[in-house]
N, C-alpha and C positions, 0 to 999 in steps of 0.2 A: 416085628416091625423093623425095617431096615432104615438106617440113617443115611440120608444122602449128603452130598458135599455142602449143600446150602445150609442145612441144619448145623453142621459142624462149624462152618464159618461164622454163623450168627452167635453160636455159643462162645466161640473164642473172643469175638468183639465185645460181648456183654461182660465177660469175665475180665477183660482188659480195662474196661471203663470202671468197673467196681473196684478193682485193685488200685487203679490210679487215684480214685477218690479217697480211698482209705489212706494211701500214702501221703497225699497232699494235705489232708486235714490237720495234722499236728503242726506242720509248718505255718499254716495260716493262723493258727491260734497263737503261736509264738510271735509272729509279726505284729498281730493286733496288740499283744501284751507289750511289745516294745514301743509301739506308738503311744499306748496309754501312759507308759512311764515317762515318755518324752513330754507329753502334754502336761502331766503332773508337775514336771520340773519347770516348764515354761510358765506355769500359772502360779508360781509362788508369789505371794502378795505382801510379804513383810521382810524387814531387815532384822536379823538376829542381834541380840544384845551384844554378843562378842564382836560384831562388826561396827559398833558405835563406840567412839572414844570421846570423853570429856575430861580435860585435864584437871578441873576443879569443880566441886559441887557446892561450895560455900564461898560467896564473893560479896564485896561491898560495891554498891552502885557508884558509878563515876570513877572509882579508883582501881578496881580490879578487872582484869580481862579473862575471858574464858575461851580456850581453844577447842574447837569441835571438829571431828573428822569421822566420816562414815565410809564404808566399803560396800559397793552395790553389786558384787559379783553374784549374789544370790538372785538378783533380778535381771531378767533378759531385756536387752535393748534400752538400758538406762541412758538418757541423753543429758538431762540437767536436773538439779535438785534445789529445793528451798528448805529453810529451817524456820520453824514457827515457835514463838515464845508466848505461852498462855499465862498471863499474870493473874494473881489473886484479884477477885472482883469482876473478872470477865473480859478485860481488855487484852489485846494481843498485838504483837509485831511479827511481820514475816519478812525475811531477808533472803536474797539469792546467795547460794553457796558457790564457792570457787572450785572449778573442775581441775583436779590435779592429774598426774599420770595414771593411766589405767582406769580403774573403776572408783577412784577415791575423790571425795568432795570435802572441802574444808570451809570453816568460817570462824573468824575471830570476833568475839562479842564483848562489848563493854556495856553493862547495864546503864541506861540513861537515868536522868534525875527523877523522872516521873514514875519509875517502877515502884509499885507498892512493896512494902516490906513483907517477906514471906516466901513461900515455895512457888517457883515458876516451873511449868511443865514444858519440856522440849520435845517436839515431834518433827519428823522429816517428811517431805513430799517429793517423790522421785517421779519424773515424767519421761516418756519416750519421745521420739522425734515428732510424732503427731500431736504432742501436748496432752496425751492421755496419762492419767495418774496410774502408776504401776503398783505401788505399795498401798493398797486400799486398806490394809490393816496395820496402821503405824504403831510403833512401839514408843512408849513415853519414857523420857528420862527426866529425873528431878534435878532442879537447881535452886538452892536457897540463896536469896539475895537480901543482904542488909541494905536498907535504903533510907535516906533522909526523907524522901517523898515530900518534896516541898514545891510550892508554886507561888505565883504572884497574882493577886486579884485587884480589881479596880472598882471598889464600891463607891457610891451606892448603886449605880446602874450596871456595874460590872462590864462596862464598855471601855475597852482599851483604846479610846480615841478622844482627842480634844483639840480645840482651836487655840491659836495664840492668845495669850493673856487670860487663859482659863487655868484651872487647877485640877490636876489628876490626883486622886487618892490611891495609894499603892499599899497593899497588905501582903506581907511575906509570910507564907505558911511553911514551917519547917517541922518535920518529925525527926528530932535528933536521935541518931542511932547509938549514942553513947550508952543509952540504957541497955541496948542489946549487946554491944561490944564494949565492955568496960576498959579494955586495953586501948581503945581509940577514943580520942577527944577531938571533936570538930567545932569549928567556929566559922562564921561567914561575914563578909563585908559586902556592901551594896554601892554601886555607882551607876551612872547613866552614860551610855556610849552610843556611837552612831553606826556601828557595824559589828557583825560577829566575826569578821575576818581580822585576825590579829595584825596583819600587815597593813590594813586600811583603817584600823580602829583608832578613834580619838575619844578620850574621856571628856565628856561635856560637864559633868558635875559629880562630885563625890558626896555620898550620903554619910554623914559622920556617925560613928558608933559601930559596935559589933553586935551581932545577933539581934538586930532591931526587928521589930514585928510589923512596923508600918511607918509610912511617912507621906507627906503631901508634896507634890511636885508642881510648881508654878511654871507654866509654859511661857517663859520669857522670850520675846522675839530677838533679844540680843544673844541668847544662847542657842535657841532653835532657829537658825537662820534660814533653814529650808522647810517649806511646808509641803503638804501632801506626800510625806515621807515617813518611813518607819524608823523609830529609835528603839533602844533596848535598855531594860533594867538588867544590869549584870550582877549576878550573885556569885562571889568567889567563895567556894566551900574549901576550907583548909583543914588538912589532917595535921594537928599540932604535933603529933608524935614524929611524923616523917617530914613535916614542913611542906608537903605536897599540896598544891592548890588546883582545883578543877572548877572552871567557870560554867555557869548556866545562864541562859539569856531568856528574858521574857519581853516580848515585843509589844510596843504601843505605837500609835500613829498620831502625828501632829497634822491636823486637817487644814485644808486650804479653803478660805472663803471664796466661793465662786463669784465671778463678776456679776454685778447687778445691772440688768437692763431695765431702764425706766420706760415702761410700755406707754405711759401717758404722754411721753414726749415724741412719739413717732409722728413724723410729718411726711405725707405723701401727696402727690397732685390729685386734684379732683377727677381729672380725666386722663387716662393713660392709653396711648395708641401704639400699635405695632410700628416698628422701624424708627420710632422717635425716642431719643434718650429721655429718661426721667430720673430725678433725684429723690432719694429717701434719706431722712436724717433721724437720729435717735441718740439719746444720752445713755452713757454706760459709765459705771463707777466700779472701783475695786478697793478693798481695805488694805490688802498686803502689798499690792503691786502699783507701780507708777502707771498713770493713765497712758503714757506714751508706749508702754510695753503691752498694752491690751490689743489684741487682734480681733476686729469685728468683720464679719462676713455676712453676705446675703445670698440666698439662692432661691430661684423660682421653680415651681413645679407646675407643669401644664395641666389642663383639665383631664388629659389622657394619662396622667401619672408620670410623664417624662420629666426628669430633672434636667434643668438647664445649667449652664456654666456658673460657677461661683465667683462672686465679686468680693474682694477683700480691701480693707483699709486698716493701716496700722500707723504707729508713730504720730498720733494725733495730739497736738499740744493741749487741747482742752477735752472736756467730757462729751462734746458733741461730735458724732461721727456721721459723715455724709457719704453715701454710696450711689453711684450712677449705674442704672440698669437699662437694658434694652431687650425688647422682644422682637425677634427677627421676622422677616416677611414670610407669609404663609404658615406661621404658627397658628394654632387654633385660638379663636377669641373666646372670651368667657372668664370664669373665675379661676385665678391662679393662687397657689399657696406660696406665701412669702415667709421664708424661714431665716430669721436673723440670729446669728450665733456670736457669742463673745468668749474668747479664750485668753486666760492670763498665762504668764510664763511658767507657772507651776502646775499647769494642766487643769486648772479650774475652768469649768465650762458652764455657760448658761445659754439658753435659747428661747426664742420668742416666735410665735407663729401668728401671722395675720393674713387675711385674704384680700386680694385686690382684683379689680375687674379690668381686663384688657379689652379695649374697644377696637373697632374696625374703621380704618380710614375709607371714606366713601370715594368712589371713582371720580375723576375730574374730566369735564368736557372743556377742552381748551379752544376748539374751533370746529366748524364744519363748513362744507361747501356744497352748493347745489349746481350740478352740471359744470363744475369747475369754477363757479362764481362765488365770491364771498357773500355771505348774507347781509353784509353792509350795503350791497347794491340793490337797486330795485330789480326784482326778478319776475319775469313773465315767461310762461311756458306755452308754446303753441300746442293746441290739442293734437294728439297723435305722436308727439315727441316723448321720449323716455325721460324720466326725472331721476338723476343719479346723485345720491348723497355720498359724500366722502367725509371722514372724520379725523380729528386729532384728539384722542382720548388717552388717559393714562390712569394707573392705580399704583400707589406707592407700596402698599403692603399686601396685595393679593393679586389675582388674575382677573381680567375682565371676562365675563361669561357671555353676555349678549348685548346687542344694541337694538333699540326699538324706535321706529319713526311712526308718529301718529299725526294724521291730518284731519282737520275739522272744517267743514264748510258752513255757509250761511244758514243751511237748513238743519244744523246740529247733527249732521251725519258724519260718522267717524270712518276713517280708513286707517287700519293699523297693519304694520308689518314688522316682524322681528327676525333677526338673523344672528346665529352664533358668531362670536367675534374671533377673527384670526388677525394677528398683527400685520401680516404681509398683504398689501393691496386689498384692503377691506373696503367694500362699498355696498350700498343698498340701492337697488334700481326699482322704480315704480313706473308702470305704464300709464301715461296720461289718459289713454282711452278707457282705463278702468275707473276714471274719476269723472265727476260731473263738471262741466265748464263753470268757471266762476272763481271765487276767492277761497283759498284754503289756509287756515292757520297751521303752522308747523310746530310740533312738539317732539323733542328729542330726549331720550332717557337711556342711561347706561347702567347695567347691573353687573356686580362682581361676583366672585365665587362664594362670598359669604352672604349673598342676597341683599347687599346694600345697593340702593339705587339712587343715582343722581339724575334729576329731571331738569331739562331746560325748557321751561314752559313759555318763556318769552323769547328773547334773542340775546346774542352776544354783542355787547357794546351798543352801537347805533343801528343794528341790523333791523330790517323790517320784520314785522310779525307775520306777514302773509306772503304767499305766492299766488299768482293769478294764472289760471288755465284759460287762455284766450283762444277764440275760434280762428281758424285759418280761412280768410275770405276767399281766396282762390280755391281752397278745398271745398267750400260750400257751393260755389257756382260750377265747379268742375263737372258734376253729373249733368247739369242742364246744358252746358257747352257741349259735352260729349253727345247728348241726345240730339241737339240741333244739328251738329256737324254730321251725325249719322243720318238724320233725315235728309239733309241737303245732298249728301253723297248718294243716298238711295234714290232720291228724285232724279238726279242727274243721270244715274245709271239707267233708270227706267226710260228717260227720254232718249238716251242714246240707243237703247235696245229697240225702241219703237221705230225710231228713224231708220235703223238698219233693216228692219222687217219691211217697212214701206218701200224702201229703195229696191228691194229684191222682187216685188210684185210686178207681172207683165202687163202691158197696155192693151185695151179692148179696141181702139181706133186703128185702122190700117195706116200704115206709114206712108206718107206722101213721098213720091219719088220725083226727083228732079229730072227734067228731060236731058237726055244725053245725046251728043252728036254721033256717037257710035251706034252701030246697028244694035238693035235690041236683042238681047240674048233671051234664050228661052227661060221662061220663069221656072224656077225650081219648085217642085211640088213638095209641099210640106206634108209631113207624115201626120196622118189624122191622130188627133189627140184622143187618147182613150179616156172615156169618162171614168171618174172615180167611182169606185164601188161603194155604195151606201151600205152601212151596217144593216144586217138583217134585223128585221123587227121580230119581236117575240111572237106576235100573232100574225099570220099571213092574211093579206087583204083579199077580199073576194074579187073574182075576175070581173072585169068590166067589158061590156059589149062595145065594139067599135061602131062609131056613128059616122056614116058616110055623109060627107058634106056635098051638097050640090054646087056645081060650078055655075 
């Protein structure tokens, strides 16, 4: 069997492909191994203990500081970090760490007064730029804290609030750490202050004695001059060995009596209309504040829920406050919500809600005219003439919608017409030919956009109650006059035509000729007149025989 060139070429190509596959395969495995190692490095989720530094592992609350530093080079893309303190009993605190140069984060911690005595566990939370936690397997570091673990309670209700001239019971709870640290001896003193800021702090009252366990605090208005404000029980814990003192503050609040609105004293008008001012009055009192310092306001809310402008009154010399309100034109009628609010200078607030009804002012008919004449005149209308009504009408708190004219005759027959109102050149026209002759009573009514109607059933002032549709005498006889004149003209025309025909007809008598001196001329022969042809009859007559007459 002979091999041709095609077979040799195919064999070379297949051999090249196989050899290339074998040569490339080890490189691929190495590259995959390299990526796997890189992924393993980037997925590290913990900080090694050697990259965590805590300068002290046994401290005393309030008095000792702990410096903490971590290095996050083991974690990729670290952006910020937090430190968490897990206390005995389950409570915890979390604080933001400060970013130093490179991958280092630090925090300086002073255990607060409320830390329980015992071992606290420290862990770290490192996040990338997207806020994703990187070290999902945190390493715990132990910190032992000696703590007085004290607090202030306010029995019996344990409510740290009170009004002026009331008494607060304060109980100080101290777990003295002298038993745990014999080399240290602590004592504490108690006072009442107005602020935790030393630069703004004023001591209101000292509580006598050391290491007291409780006391009663009377909220005297001469000491606590501000109400609705927080004050503080200040406990100064002193290390007698070093003389160092650290304060702790327990907050309580002196409450403010809210102004009192005497709802039974509310006075409002019986009827309230839009566009017309109305007054409301109510009594307000306050225990801590002078009455002239009370601010009283009122606000209306429409039936559609829209709040209107607020009206205020202050510096009232007595307890009675009067406020003037107004509901503008075209506001909806109906039930409005009235909200009365009283505020004292210390922020005490009371409010009172009442409902009032806002009424609609009916439209007003001031005057009207018939064909330009005042209804104070006697008005008669010729039958066939138009009756034109013009009006002077108005509405103070809404828009006029339409005007109606109603006419009633002696037969109790009504004629009504209604037209939408337009302020410019408004009139209503009635054709008298649509009415029966006689007397008609006039009734005018005007309706506004709130469907309130004012009717004028009689007249304005001394105006008549009626108009008369009188017949036109000339108009009544005009058809007869026209008929008679037509007959006369027709008769005259007939006579003239007959006369003209008679005058044209020729005479049957020969005309008499007068004798003339001149020689008679030959008479002219007249052309024989042709007899008129008679119309042919429908049936031919039978032939008649000629009868010869004897001479």
